[in-house]
C-alpha positions as CSV (number, residue, x, y, z in Angstrom):
1,M,-266.2,103.8,83.7
2,G,-264.4,100.8,85.7
3,N,-261.2,99.9,83.7
4,R,-258.2,97.8,84.5
5,T,-254.8,98.9,83.0
6,H,-252.2,96.3,83.5
7,S,-248.4,98.1,84.6
8,S,-245.5,96.4,85.1
9,L,-243.5,99.3,87.5
10,L,-247.0,98.6,89.7
11,A,-246.3,94.9,89.9
12,A,-242.2,95.7,90.9
13,V,-243.1,97.4,93.8
14,L,-246.5,97.5,95.0
15,A,-247.8,94.3,97.0
16,L,-251.1,94.1,98.1
17,T,-253.3,91.0,100.2
18,V,-255.7,89.7,97.6
19,F,-258.0,86.8,97.6
20,A,-257.0,83.9,95.4
21,P,-259.9,81.9,94.5
22,A,-259.8,78.3,95.1
23,S,-258.3,75.9,92.4
24,P,-260.7,75.2,90.0
25,A,-262.3,71.7,88.8
26,Q,-259.8,70.4,87.0
27,P,-261.0,69.2,83.3
28,Q,-261.8,65.4,83.1
29,L,-260.4,64.1,80.6
30,L,-262.7,61.3,79.5
31,K,-265.3,59.5,81.4
32,T,-264.7,56.1,80.1
33,S,-263.9,52.6,81.7
34,A,-262.0,51.5,78.2
35,P,-258.7,50.4,78.9
36,N,-257.5,51.4,75.8
37,A,-254.4,53.2,76.2
38,Q,-254.6,54.6,72.6
39,L,-258.1,56.4,73.5
40,R,-256.4,57.8,76.8
41,T,-253.3,59.3,74.3
42,D,-256.2,60.7,71.7
43,S,-258.0,62.1,74.8
44,T,-255.0,64.1,75.9
45,K,-254.3,65.5,72.2
46,I,-257.7,66.5,71.7
47,S,-257.6,68.1,75.2
48,R,-254.4,69.7,74.6
49,R,-255.1,70.9,71.1
50,A,-258.8,72.7,72.6
51,R,-256.5,74.3,75.1
52,D,-253.7,75.5,72.2
53,L,-256.8,76.7,70.1
54,Q,-258.0,79.0,73.3
55,A,-254.5,80.9,73.9
56,S,-254.3,81.1,69.9
57,F,-257.8,83.0,69.8
58,E,-256.8,85.1,72.8
59,R,-253.5,85.7,71.6
60,R,-254.9,86.9,67.7
61,R,-257.5,89.0,70.0
62,R,-254.9,91.2,71.3
63,Q,-253.1,92.4,68.5
64,M,-256.5,93.1,67.1
65,L,-258.1,95.4,70.0
66,P,-259.3,98.7,68.7
67,R,-256.7,101.3,70.2
68,F,-258.8,103.4,72.7
69,Y,-257.3,106.3,74.8
70,T,-258.4,106.1,78.3
71,G,-257.5,109.5,79.6
72,M,-255.6,109.5,83.0
73,A,-257.3,108.0,85.9
74,D,-257.9,110.4,88.5
75,H,-258.4,107.5,91.2
76,C,-256.6,104.9,90.6
77,L,-257.1,101.5,93.0
78,I,-254.3,99.5,93.1
79,V,-254.6,95.3,92.8
80,G,-251.5,93.7,92.7
81,R,-250.0,94.3,89.1
82,F,-253.5,96.5,88.1
83,C,-254.8,100.1,88.5
84,E,-258.8,99.3,88.3
85,W,-260.1,102.7,87.8
86,H,-263.4,104.2,88.8
87,P,-263.9,107.9,87.4
88,S,-266.5,109.5,89.7
89,V,-268.0,111.1,86.8
90,T,-269.3,109.6,84.0
91,E,-267.1,110.4,80.6
92,D,-268.5,111.7,77.6
93,Y,-266.6,109.0,75.3
94,E,-268.1,105.7,74.3
95,V,-265.7,102.6,74.5
96,P,-265.7,101.1,70.6
97,N,-266.6,97.3,70.6
98,E,-264.7,94.7,68.9
99,G,-264.1,94.4,65.2
100,K,-264.9,92.0,63.0
101,N,-262.1,90.0,62.9
102,I,-262.6,89.5,67.0
103,V,-266.0,88.4,65.5
104,R,-265.1,85.9,63.2
105,A,-261.5,84.6,65.6
106,R,-264.0,83.8,68.2
107,A,-266.9,82.1,66.0
108,E,-263.9,79.7,64.7
109,L,-262.7,78.8,68.2
110,L,-266.2,78.0,69.2
111,R,-266.6,75.4,66.0
112,D,-263.4,74.0,66.9
113,L,-264.3,74.0,70.7
114,E,-268.0,72.3,69.8
115,K,-265.8,69.7,67.5
116,A,-263.6,68.9,70.7
117,S,-266.9,68.5,73.1
118,A,-268.2,66.3,70.8
119,Q,-265.3,64.0,71.2
120,L,-265.2,64.6,74.7
121,P,-268.6,65.1,75.8
122,G,-267.0,65.0,79.7
123,D,-264.6,67.7,79.7
124,D,-265.5,70.2,82.6
125,W,-262.9,72.9,80.8
126,I,-263.6,72.5,77.0
127,M,-267.8,72.9,78.1
128,G,-266.2,75.9,80.5
129,Q,-264.7,77.4,77.6
130,R,-267.9,76.9,75.0
131,I,-269.7,78.7,77.5
132,R,-267.7,81.5,78.0
133,Y,-267.1,82.4,74.9
134,L,-271.1,81.8,73.7
135,T,-271.6,84.4,76.4
136,E,-269.2,86.9,75.7
137,G,-270.3,86.8,71.2
138,H,-273.8,87.6,73.1
139,D,-274.9,84.2,71.4
140,T,-278.7,82.9,72.7
141,S,-277.9,79.5,72.5
142,A,-275.5,79.1,75.2
143,A,-278.4,77.7,78.5
144,S,-279.2,75.2,75.9
145,V,-275.7,74.3,75.2
146,A,-275.4,74.0,79.1
147,R,-278.6,71.9,78.9
148,S,-277.0,69.3,77.0
149,C,-273.8,69.3,79.3
150,R,-272.4,66.4,79.4
151,A,-269.5,66.8,82.3
152,S,-269.1,66.8,86.2
153,R,-272.7,67.9,87.7
154,W,-272.5,70.9,89.4
155,W,-270.2,72.3,86.9
156,C,-272.6,71.8,84.3
157,D,-275.5,73.5,86.4
158,A,-273.1,76.3,87.8
159,L,-272.8,76.9,83.4
160,L,-275.9,76.8,82.9
161,G,-276.2,79.3,86.3
162,F,-273.9,81.8,84.5
163,A,-276.0,81.3,80.7
164,L,-278.6,82.5,82.9
165,H,-277.7,85.2,84.3
166,V,-276.4,87.2,81.8
167,T,-279.3,87.0,79.5
168,G,-281.4,88.8,83.2
169,N,-283.0,85.1,83.9
170,Y,-282.0,85.3,87.8
171,L,-284.8,83.3,89.2
172,G,-283.4,80.5,86.7
173,A,-279.8,81.1,87.5
174,D,-280.7,80.8,91.3
175,S,-282.1,77.6,90.9
176,A,-279.1,76.4,89.1
177,Y,-276.5,77.8,91.4
178,A,-278.5,76.2,94.1
179,A,-277.8,72.5,93.0
180,A,-274.4,73.2,91.7
181,L,-273.4,74.2,95.3
182,D,-275.4,71.4,97.0
183,E,-273.7,68.9,94.3
184,M,-270.3,70.9,94.6
185,P,-267.6,69.6,97.1
186,A,-267.8,70.8,100.5
187,L,-264.0,73.1,100.1
188,T,-265.1,74.2,96.6
189,R,-268.7,75.1,98.0
190,C,-266.8,77.1,100.8
191,H,-264.8,79.3,98.6
192,W,-267.6,80.0,96.4
193,L,-270.5,81.1,99.3
194,N,-266.7,83.2,101.0
195,L,-268.0,87.2,100.5
196,A,-265.1,88.6,102.6
197,P,-263.4,91.0,99.7
198,L,-266.7,92.4,98.5
199,L,-267.3,93.0,101.9
200,D,-266.1,97.0,103.6
201,D,-263.3,96.7,106.2
202,D,-265.7,97.7,109.4
203,V,-267.4,94.0,108.4
204,R,-264.6,92.2,106.3
205,G,-262.6,91.8,109.6
206,T,-265.8,89.9,111.5
207,Y,-266.8,87.9,108.3
208,K,-263.3,86.2,108.2
209,K,-263.3,84.7,111.2
210,M,-266.1,82.9,111.1
211,T,-266.1,79.0,109.6
212,C,-268.2,78.1,106.5
213,A,-271.0,77.0,108.6
214,Q,-271.2,79.8,110.3
215,R,-271.7,82.2,107.6
216,A,-274.9,80.6,106.3
217,A,-277.1,82.9,108.6
218,A,-274.9,85.7,107.9
219,D,-274.8,85.3,104.3
220,A,-278.8,85.2,103.9
221,R,-279.0,88.3,105.8
222,I,-276.2,90.2,103.6
223,W,-277.8,88.9,100.2
224,W,-281.4,89.0,101.1
225,V,-280.6,92.8,102.2
226,A,-278.3,93.1,99.0
227,D,-280.9,92.3,96.4
228,P,-280.9,95.6,94.4
229,L,-285.2,95.4,93.3
230,F,-286.7,93.5,95.2
231,M,-289.1,93.5,92.4
232,T,-287.4,91.6,89.8
233,P,-287.6,88.0,89.9
234,G,-284.4,86.2,91.9
235,N,-281.4,87.6,93.5
236,E,-279.6,89.2,90.6
237,R,-276.5,90.4,92.9
238,R,-276.2,87.1,94.3
239,T,-276.0,85.3,91.1
240,E,-274.0,87.9,89.4
241,H,-271.4,86.9,92.4
242,F,-271.5,83.5,91.4
243,S,-271.0,84.2,88.0
244,R,-267.7,86.0,88.9
245,V,-267.0,83.4,90.8
246,L,-267.1,80.7,87.8
247,H,-265.3,83.6,85.4
248,T,-262.2,82.9,87.6
249,V,-262.5,79.2,87.1
250,L,-263.0,79.1,83.7
251,Q,-259.6,81.8,83.7
252,Q,-257.0,80.2,86.0
253,N,-256.2,77.3,83.6
254,S,-256.5,79.4,80.4
255,E,-254.9,82.3,78.4
256,N,-256.4,85.7,79.0
257,T,-256.8,88.6,77.4
258,Y,-254.1,90.9,79.1
259,G,-251.9,88.2,78.3
260,L,-250.6,87.0,81.9
261,S,-250.4,84.8,84.0
262,W,-252.8,84.4,86.3
263,G,-252.8,85.6,89.2
264,G,-254.5,86.2,92.7
265,D,-254.8,90.1,92.0
266,L,-256.6,88.8,88.5
267,G,-259.2,87.1,90.8
268,E,-260.0,89.3,93.2
269,L,-260.4,92.3,90.1
270,I,-263.4,89.8,88.9
271,L,-265.2,89.1,92.4
272,R,-264.9,92.5,93.0
273,F,-265.9,94.1,90.0
274,G,-267.0,91.8,87.0
275,W,-265.6,90.6,84.0
276,A,-265.0,92.7,81.1
277,E,-267.6,94.0,78.8
278,K,-265.1,95.2,76.5
279,W,-261.4,95.0,75.6
280,T,-259.4,98.3,74.0
281,Q,-255.2,98.3,74.3
282,Q,-253.7,102.0,74.6
283,P,-252.6,103.5,71.4
284,S,-248.6,103.9,71.6
285,Q,-246.7,106.1,73.9
286,S,-243.9,106.0,72.2
287,M,-242.6,105.2,68.3
288,Y,-239.4,102.9,69.8
289,T,-241.7,100.3,71.8
290,E,-244.4,98.2,70.4
291,K,-245.9,96.5,74.3
292,T,-250.0,96.1,74.2
293,V,-250.9,97.5,76.9
294,V,-254.4,96.3,77.5
295,T,-257.5,98.0,79.4
296,S,-260.6,95.9,80.1
297,H,-264.0,97.1,81.0
298,E,-267.0,96.8,82.9
299,R,-270.3,97.2,82.1
300,E,-270.9,100.9,83.8
301,P,-272.2,102.2,85.7
302,G,-271.4,100.2,88.8
303,Y,-273.7,100.4,92.4
304,H,-272.1,99.6,95.5
305,F,-275.3,97.8,97.1
306,F,-273.7,96.2,100.4
307,L,-274.3,97.6,103.4
308,T,-271.3,99.2,104.9
309,Q,-271.6,97.7,107.8
310,Q,-273.0,94.6,109.1
311,P,-276.0,93.0,108.7
312,P,-277.9,93.6,112.3
313,D,-280.4,91.3,113.7
314,S,-282.9,94.4,114.1
315,L,-284.7,95.1,110.7
316,A,-285.4,98.2,112.8
317,L,-282.0,99.3,111.8
318,I,-281.9,99.1,108.5
319,A,-282.4,102.8,107.1
320,D,-282.3,104.0,103.7
321,S,-279.6,105.7,104.7
322,V,-277.2,103.5,105.9
323,F,-277.1,102.2,101.9
324,D,-273.9,104.1,100.4
325,I,-274.8,102.7,96.2
326,Y,-272.7,105.8,95.2
327,Q,-269.9,104.5,97.4
328,F,-266.8,106.3,96.0
329,P,-263.9,104.4,95.7
330,P,-266.0,101.8,95.7
331,R,-265.2,97.9,97.5
332,E,-267.3,96.3,95.2
333,Q,-269.4,96.9,92.1
334,Y,-272.7,95.9,90.0
335,A,-274.2,97.3,87.1
336,P,-277.5,95.4,86.6
337,I,-278.6,95.0,82.4
338,Y,-281.3,95.9,82.9
339,T,-281.1,99.5,84.0
340,R,-278.5,102.4,82.5
341,A,-278.7,104.0,85.8
342,F,-279.9,103.5,89.6
343,V,-281.0,106.4,91.5
344,R,-282.6,107.1,95.4
345,L,-285.9,107.6,95.5
346,D,-287.7,110.2,97.6
347,A,-290.5,108.3,99.0
348,Q,-292.8,109.1,101.9
349,V,-294.1,105.7,103.6
350,A,-296.3,105.2,106.9
351,R,-297.5,102.3,108.6
352,F,-300.7,102.1,110.4
353,R,-302.0,99.0,112.3
354,R,-305.3,96.7,111.8
355,G,-305.2,94.0,114.2
356,D,-302.4,91.5,113.4
357,S,-301.8,93.4,109.9
358,T,-300.3,96.2,109.0
359,I,-300.8,98.4,106.2
360,V,-297.9,100.3,104.5
361,V,-298.5,103.7,102.7
362,A,-296.1,104.7,100.3
363,A,-296.3,108.0,97.8
364,Y,-294.1,109.2,95.6
365,D,-293.9,112.5,92.9
366,V,-291.4,111.7,90.4
367,S,-293.1,114.2,87.5
368,A,-290.1,116.1,87.2
369,D,-288.0,113.7,87.6
370,T,-285.2,114.1,84.0
371,I,-285.6,110.1,84.3
372,F,-289.0,108.6,84.9
373,G,-291.0,112.1,84.7
374,Q,-291.2,111.3,80.9
375,R,-291.3,107.5,80.6
376,T,-293.4,104.9,81.5
377,F,-292.1,102.7,84.2
378,A,-293.1,99.8,86.9
379,A,-293.5,100.5,90.4
380,A,-293.9,97.9,93.0
381,L,-294.6,98.5,96.9
382,I,-292.7,95.6,99.0
383,A,-293.1,94.9,102.5
384,M,-291.0,91.4,103.7
385,G,-290.4,90.1,107.2
386,D,-287.6,88.1,106.8
387,T,-285.2,86.1,104.3
388,G,-287.4,83.0,104.4
389,T,-290.9,84.2,104.0
390,A,-293.0,85.7,100.5
391,P,-293.2,88.8,100.2
392,S,-296.2,90.8,100.8
393,K,-296.2,93.5,97.4
394,T,-298.1,95.9,95.0
395,E,-297.3,95.9,91.7
396,L,-298.0,98.2,88.9
397,T,-296.4,97.2,85.2
398,Q,-297.6,101.3,84.8
399,S,-297.6,103.6,87.4
400,P,-298.3,107.3,87.1
401,A,-295.5,109.7,88.1
402,K,-297.7,110.9,91.0
403,N,-298.6,107.9,93.0
404,V,-299.8,106.3,96.3
405,L,-299.4,102.3,96.8
406,T,-300.4,100.8,99.8
407,V,-300.0,97.1,100.9
408,S,-301.2,94.8,104.0
409,T,-298.3,92.6,105.8
410,P,-298.6,90.3,108.3
411,W,-295.3,91.7,110.1
412,K,-294.4,93.2,113.0
413,E,-290.8,93.9,112.2
414,Q,-290.1,94.2,108.5
415,L,-288.0,95.8,105.3
416,I,-290.1,97.9,103.2
417,G,-288.8,98.8,99.5
418,V,-290.0,100.9,97.1
419,E,-288.9,100.7,94.0
420,L,-289.9,102.0,90.1
421,L,-287.5,100.1,87.1
422,A,-288.1,102.2,83.6
423,N,-290.1,100.5,80.7
424,D,-287.2,100.8,78.4
425,S,-284.3,100.3,80.7
426,A,-283.5,103.8,81.6
427,G,-283.0,103.9,85.1
428,A,-284.3,102.0,88.1
429,A,-285.2,103.5,91.8
430,R,-285.6,102.6,95.0
431,W,-286.4,104.0,98.5
432,R,-285.5,100.7,101.4
433,S,-285.4,100.6,105.1
434,G,-286.0,98.7,108.2
435,F,-289.4,99.5,110.4
436,A,-289.7,97.8,114.4
437,E,-293.3,96.7,115.3
438,I,-295.5,99.4,116.1
439,P,-297.2,98.2,119.5
440,L,-300.7,97.2,119.7
441,D,-302.0,97.2,123.0
442,S,-305.5,98.5,124.2
443,G,-304.1,99.4,127.8
444,R,-301.8,101.5,126.8
445,I,-301.6,104.6,123.7
446,S,-299.6,104.1,120.8
447,V,-299.3,105.6,117.6
448,S,-298.7,105.2,114.2
449,D,-296.1,106.6,111.8
450,L,-296.9,110.2,110.8
451,L,-298.2,110.6,107.2
452,F,-298.2,114.2,105.4
453,V,-300.8,114.8,103.2
454,D,-302.0,117.2,100.3
455,G,-305.4,119.1,100.0
456,A,-304.8,121.7,102.7
457,P,-306.9,123.7,104.2
458,S,-309.1,120.3,103.9
459,L,-307.7,117.6,106.7
460,P,-308.2,114.1,106.2
461,G,-311.2,112.4,108.5
462,D,-309.7,108.3,108.1
463,L,-306.7,106.4,106.5
464,D,-309.0,105.8,103.6
465,A,-309.7,109.7,102.9
466,A,-306.4,110.1,103.6
467,I,-304.7,107.6,101.2
468,P,-305.4,109.6,98.4
469,L,-304.0,112.6,99.6
470,A,-300.5,111.3,101.1
471,H,-297.7,113.6,99.6
472,G,-295.1,112.1,97.0
473,G,-291.9,112.3,99.1
474,T,-290.4,113.8,101.4
475,T,-289.7,117.0,100.3
476,F,-292.3,119.8,100.6
477,N,-292.1,124.3,98.9
478,R,-291.9,126.8,102.1
479,D,-295.0,128.4,100.5
480,T,-298.2,125.9,101.0
481,K,-300.0,124.8,104.2
482,I,-299.9,120.9,104.9
483,G,-301.7,118.2,106.7
484,L,-300.4,116.3,109.1
485,F,-302.4,112.8,109.8
486,W,-301.4,109.7,112.1
487,E,-303.7,107.4,114.6
488,L,-303.6,106.9,118.2
489,Y,-304.4,103.1,119.6
490,G,-305.4,102.1,122.3
491,R,-307.6,104.0,125.4
492,M,-306.4,105.7,128.7
493,P,-309.5,106.3,131.8
494,A,-312.0,108.6,130.8
495,D,-311.6,111.1,133.1
496,S,-307.8,111.7,131.9
497,A,-306.1,114.1,129.9
498,L,-303.7,113.0,127.4
499,P,-300.7,115.5,126.4
500,I,-299.6,115.6,122.9
501,S,-296.8,117.7,121.7
502,L,-295.3,118.1,118.0
503,T,-291.6,119.5,117.9
504,I,-290.3,120.4,114.3
505,T,-286.3,120.4,114.7
506,P,-283.5,121.5,112.6
507,V,-281.1,118.5,111.4
508,G,-278.0,118.4,109.3
509,E,-277.2,122.3,109.4
510,S,-274.8,123.1,106.5
511,L,-271.0,124.1,106.8
512,L,-271.6,127.4,105.9
513,R,-275.0,127.9,108.1
514,R,-272.6,127.2,110.8
515,A,-269.8,129.2,109.6
516,F,-272.5,132.4,109.4
517,R,-273.7,131.5,112.8
518,A,-270.2,131.4,115.1
519,L,-270.0,135.1,112.9
520,R,-273.5,136.1,114.2
521,I,-274.7,137.1,110.6
522,A,-277.4,134.1,110.5
523,P,-279.4,133.3,113.4
524,K,-279.3,130.2,115.5
525,L,-282.8,128.1,114.5
526,S,-284.5,126.8,117.8
527,P,-287.2,124.0,117.7
528,L,-290.9,125.0,117.3
529,N,-293.0,123.1,119.9
530,I,-296.5,122.2,119.3
531,R,-298.4,121.3,122.4
532,W,-302.2,120.3,123.2
533,Q,-304.3,117.6,125.3
534,E,-307.1,115.5,124.2
535,N,-309.5,113.1,125.9
536,G,-307.6,110.0,126.7
537,S,-311.1,108.1,126.6
538,A,-311.1,108.7,122.5
539,G,-310.8,105.2,121.7
540,V,-309.0,101.4,120.8
541,L,-308.0,103.5,117.3
542,S,-308.8,106.9,116.4
543,A,-307.6,109.5,113.5
544,R,-305.7,112.9,113.8
545,S,-304.6,115.7,111.7
546,V,-303.3,119.1,112.1
547,L,-302.2,122.1,109.7
548,L,-298.9,123.0,109.4
549,D,-298.0,126.7,107.5
550,L,-294.6,125.9,105.9
551,S,-294.3,129.5,105.4
552,L,-293.2,130.0,108.5
553,V,-290.2,127.7,108.7
554,P,-286.5,128.6,106.8
555,A,-285.4,126.7,104.5
556,G,-283.4,123.2,105.5
557,K,-284.1,119.8,106.6
558,Y,-286.1,119.2,109.6
559,A,-287.4,116.0,112.3
560,V,-290.8,116.4,112.8
561,K,-291.8,114.3,116.6
562,L,-294.7,113.9,117.5
563,E,-295.1,112.4,121.5
564,V,-298.7,111.5,123.1
565,G,-298.5,111.4,126.8
566,N,-295.7,109.8,128.6
567,S,-294.8,106.7,127.2
568,P,-292.0,106.1,124.7
569,I,-294.3,103.6,122.4
570,A,-296.5,106.8,121.9
571,A,-293.7,108.7,119.6
572,T,-292.9,108.6,116.4
573,S,-290.7,110.7,114.1
574,R,-289.8,111.6,110.3
575,I,-287.1,113.7,108.5
576,I,-288.6,115.9,105.9
577,E,-286.9,119.1,103.5
578,L,-287.9,122.5,103.3
579,K,-287.1,124.3,99.6
């Protein structure tokens, strides 16, 4: 749970570099050419009264917040005056909802803001507060109100993007925010596009040295890779960021629920962890004090979708292991509204060349999973060559728990994702990795990826036979025999011999086992190597398969590497785990 508890003591003794948001657009008092001074005076009164009503609501809200004890923070991230608390495990309690009195008070405020907006239809601040409190109250009319906005054009588009985002319309939000960015002043746009507060230390230093123009290409790659699910239309992590920036503008010149003056610490917290979904006040710890300690609660659980390193120019350098979605303590977090849990997916992915195209095969088995094993879920296999082209994808609205998906792609280098999403929003799972080109040269031997197949001792003779047998994931039971399938591409002279080597090497040895081995309690694990020779003139495309007896290999993680001939392009490997 992302809890923020204000502490005046922390504010007095701690200093932290924060990212103060840029000044928001100033409210437009009245868009009119009338020179009437009385009209300007009336406009000022209406604007001032709207601000007073908003401040009054927040003061009333503070007094009516439900009392709730959050417990002791097991890790406290200090940002200026605040403690951002992210427990490493999900707590058993449920944060209470706001009471009926707060709901009624917000409804009263919204009626007053609607009247003020009718009197001053061009006022940015009033329209912004209307959208803020409509979305906070889960009012579905927020998008239609934003579409009727007559304030600054870019501001209206941004408010529409926010209203669409909170309802899950990420594609629409993407379009609205794109329009807002095109229309807003250059300095404002530079602030909205600044990702520095969200990036890990190794990336942030380099990024901050870039100009706004230089960041454009980097931003495109960062957002592309940080998109939580490619199967959902739009980029929800990007529209979430713009919605957070908008929220900082909405709060900067208004009363907040903490009852504190605006500061860069509040802006940074919102940019990194989002705005509050709920508010509570701590029960009084003493009968002699009436001080209200307010805690905000963001949507939970949150996940870290940004790479922990600068997105590389080559997609081949992006591996599933470089995503740390469970990063703790997190640099930033995001909790998508379409799922209550986000997990890693164990998928087996292999590629096979067909002329200028590549066939991607993805197999998974979640029949024993506590989330997907008992639910219906959608599934997708998506391959993308870059940020500016449409993906190649295969999607199922309802997938069996054990399944194999295939897709044909035109790209040589590509980013591939395998994604699942429970139809009742109970969970989402993904596997994502980049790949280099599988070279195809008729004059040289090259090799496809490895594909482990079930159904031993029978072995497939070609890819069509191998696909339905693909093993779901990269984890195997030791008491089984498993088939290993691959394809060779190219040709060698008819009288040549083609040496082939298959090596199984242990990786990621546990600390306990290393200690046992040092004490000579456990034997040293040695690589298992199998070598043979074949005729080098088998053809431009030829399938191969062998049978592996996994009972001969101890439990653990292994790198299975196939090398054909002496060419570096004729080698491929895969990490598997035996249990």
